[in-house]
N, C-alpha and C positions, 0 to 999 in steps of 0.2 A: 332931801330931808330938813323939817323944821323943826325948831324946838321954842321954848318959852318957859318960863321959871314964874311960878305962882306959889302965893303964902296959903298953906292951909290954915284955915280961919274959925273952923268948926271948935267948940271946946274939947271935944273927945279927940279930935285927930282922926286919922285914917284907920277906924277900927272896921268890925265886919259888916255893919250895914254900908257905910260909905265903900268900902273896898267893892262889894257887892254892885252898888250903883256904877262905879265906874267901869268894874268889867263888862256890864249890860251893855253901857254905852259904848266903850272900847269895840266890843265885839260886834257893833252894828257898822264897823267899817272895814275896810279890806286892809288898810294900812297897817304896818307894824308899829306899835307903839310901845316905847318904854319910859317908865319913870323912875327917876332917881332921886334919893335922899341923901346927901352927904356920899359916901364911897358906896351906896348900896344902890343897886338898880335892880328892877323887876318889869317883867312884862303887864301891861296892862290888862291883858286878856286872862290872867289868873289871879283869883281870889288870894291863893295861897302865898303866892309871890308877893303881891302888893303887901300883904301884911308882914311881912319881913322887914319891910322897908323901915316900919315902926315911925312913922310919920306922925309927930304930934303937933297939936296946934301952935302956931307961929313958925313951925319949919317950912323952909322955901324948898320945894319939889321941881324939877326939871322934868319937863314931858317932851319927847322926842318922837315926831311920828314921820314916817318913811312911807310913801305909796301914793296912788293915785288919788287919794280922797284926804291926804294929809292935812290939808289946811282946816276941812271940813270936821276932822277929827279931832284936830288940836283945839279948836274954836269949841268944840261941845263940851271937851275935857276940862278946858280952863272955866267954860262958863258954870259947869256942875261944881268945881272946886270954888269957886268964888261966890256960890249960892248957899255955902257952907253945907251942901248935901241936902238940902230942904230941911235943916234939922232946928233952925232958930227962926 
């Protein structure tokens, strides 16, 4: 298992559109992927679970990936978050 903490940069935070992009990206990997915000955690392959994180701009979330393609999965999700989900 590998982990990385990344800051949510887009202005609105992890709302429906970014959450759907995270799910789409996470589903393309076999690894189990969890995202944590404070004491909340959610599977990255469920939009409803991701929305319960209530991640806002400047929140720091931790991504955990565990599986055969964990490095690629983690890298793709970090890139997506750092790109501000293409919103800006």
